[in-house]
C-alpha positions, 0 to 999 in steps of 0.5 A, spaced: 434 278 697 434 283 692 432 281 685 433 285 679 431 284 672 436 287 667 434 289 660 436 294 655 437 296 648 429 295 646 430 299 639 422 300 638 422 301 631 424 297 625 429 293 629 424 291 634 422 283 634 415 282 637 415 275 638 422 276 643 418 282 646 412 277 648 417 272 650 420 276 655 413 279 658 411 271 659 418 269 663 418 276 667 413 274 672 416 267 674 423 271 675 419 275 681 423 281 680 423 287 685 425 292 680 426 292 672 432 296 670 431 298 662 438 301 661 437 305 655 436 305 647 428 304 648 427 307 641 431 306 634 430 313 632 427 317 638 420 318 634 414 319 638 410 313 636 417 309 638 417 312 645 409 310 646 410 303 644 416 302 649 412 305 654 406 301 653 411 295 653 414 297 659 408 298 663 406 290 662 412 288 666 410 286 673 408 291 678 414 293 681 419 299 680 421 301 673 428 304 673 429 307 666 435 311 663 435 314 656 441 311 651 444 315 645 438 312 640 433 316 644 436 322 642 434 325 635 440 324 630 438 326 624 433 332 627 439 336 628 436 342 631 432 338 636 438 334 638 442 340 640 436 344 643 431 339 646 434 332 645 430 329 650 423 332 650 420 326 646 423 321 651 421 326 657 414 326 655 413 318 656 418 317 661 418 324 665 422 325 671 427 319 669 434 323 669 439 322 675 435 319 680 436 315 686 431 309 688 431 306 694 428 299 693 429 293 698 434 296 702 439 297 696 440 304 693 440 305 686 442 311 682 440 312 675 444 317 671 443 320 664 449 318 660 447 321 653 451 327 650 448 330 644 452 335 643 459 332 644 459 325 644 453 322 641 455 315 640 459 314 647 456 318 652 459 322 658 458 322 665 459 329 668 462 331 674 456 334 677 453 327 676 459 324 680 457 329 686 450 327 685 452 319 686 457 321 692 451 325 696 446 319 694 451 313 697 454 317 703 452 315 710 449 308 708 449 302 713 455 297 712 452 292 707 447 296 703 448 295 696 450 301 692 448 300 684 449 305 678 445 304 672 447 308 665 446 306 658 453 307 656 459 302 658 465 304 663 469 299 660 470 295 653 467 288 652 473 283 652 473 281 645 475 282 638 470 288 637 475 293 640 469 298 643 471 305 645 469 307 652 466 313 655 470 319 655 473 319 662 471 313 664 477 311 668 475 318 672 468 315 674 470 308 675 475 311 680 470 315 684 465 309 684 470 305 687 471 311 693 464 311 694 464 303 695 459 302 689 458 295 688 455 294 681 454 298 675 449 296 670 449 298 663 447 296 655 450 300 649 454 294 647 449 289 644 452 284 647 453 281 654 459 282 659 459 280 666 466 281 670 470 286 674 473 293 673 480 291 675 480 287 668 480 294 665 483 299 670 488 296 675 488 302 680 493 302 685 491 300 692 485 297 690 483 290 693 476 289 689 473 293 683 466 294 681 462 288 678 460 290 671 454 287 668 452 289 661 446 287 657 445 285 650 440 288 646 433 284 649 428 285 643 432 287 637 436 283 632 442 288 632 446 284 637 454 284 636 460 279 637 458 273 640 450 275 640 450 277 633 442 276 631 441 274 639 437 277 644 439 277 652 437 279 659 440 279 666 437 277 672 441 280 678 440 277 685 443 280 691 443 277 698 447 278 704 453 274 702 453 273 695 451 277 688 449 272 683 448 274 675 444 269 671 445 271 663 439 269 659 439 268 651 433 267 647 433 261 643 429 261 636 428 254 636 424 254 642 421 261 642 423 263 649 428 265 654 433 260 658 439 261 662 446 261 658 450 262 664 451 264 672 456 268 675 457 269 682 461 274 686 462 275 694 459 281 697 464 286 700 467 283 706 466 276 704 470 271 702 469 264 699 471 257 701 470 250 699 463 247 701 459 241 700 455 240 694 449 244 693 451 249 699 449 255 695 443 252 691 442 254 684 449 257 684 454 255 678 460 254 683 460 250 689 462 255 695 459 258 701 461 264 704 464 266 711 463 272 714 461 276 720 454 279 720 453 286 717 447 291 719 442 291 714 440 298 710 434 302 714 429 302 708 424 296 709 424 290 704 419 292 698 419 299 700 421 304 694 423 311 695 425 316 689 429 322 689 432 326 683 437 331 682 
């Protein structure tokens, strides 16, 4: 079992809400994550003090691997010369070696990508062809059943609501490549509201039997939520077992002063299918199902081990 605590859009600076941040740090150890993913927008205006505060905050999470990517707010917006010439210098001082990396954790391979595009697509970002080749190399030759996960800040598909977000340029190209690579899960932020679903809802490719699971996180510690999460805070807990993948969506409740689950979403792992089972067959799962499957070889990386390579 691999458990990932997925937070995003911290927005350290004026939008950051300290009581919500403390509530997150309080609940995190009880979730027993194997890794913490922070999918961008650590700061509001890419200032050194904001990055330092974000780093100090992330260091207070449980002592597990931290997978961090930058967002568009981590690139200077109004300091134009800095944005054009050295856009991620301040980010890199607090989060060195965190661009385009391969993480091997508990038998899974997680590729974190820098989707910022300070010169061409500041708001909506971009994934370049060389990054897709980097992913292909990282995911090639893995044993069957290895979870293949991509993390970026910007979204590859819009949330299915009334706000009508623009997608990342050439998102369809990237999604097609991910499908060919056998990517199972994409984690992201940017939208300031959660979405849990499948790429086939947006990109109905021909001859595709299954899409990629998409898990977008809302803003975890700022009051810049949008749509159904306006002025709300959220995070996701992803649990990946040999037969199923479960996403639990947590919301911060102001009246109680803590995070609590709002919904759970269950997906079969590749090569599995769902059949009806007895009540309680899947424990905490929201739907009463069990999986029928043939045994799949486990990945070679021992559980709990981490290895990292970078491009």
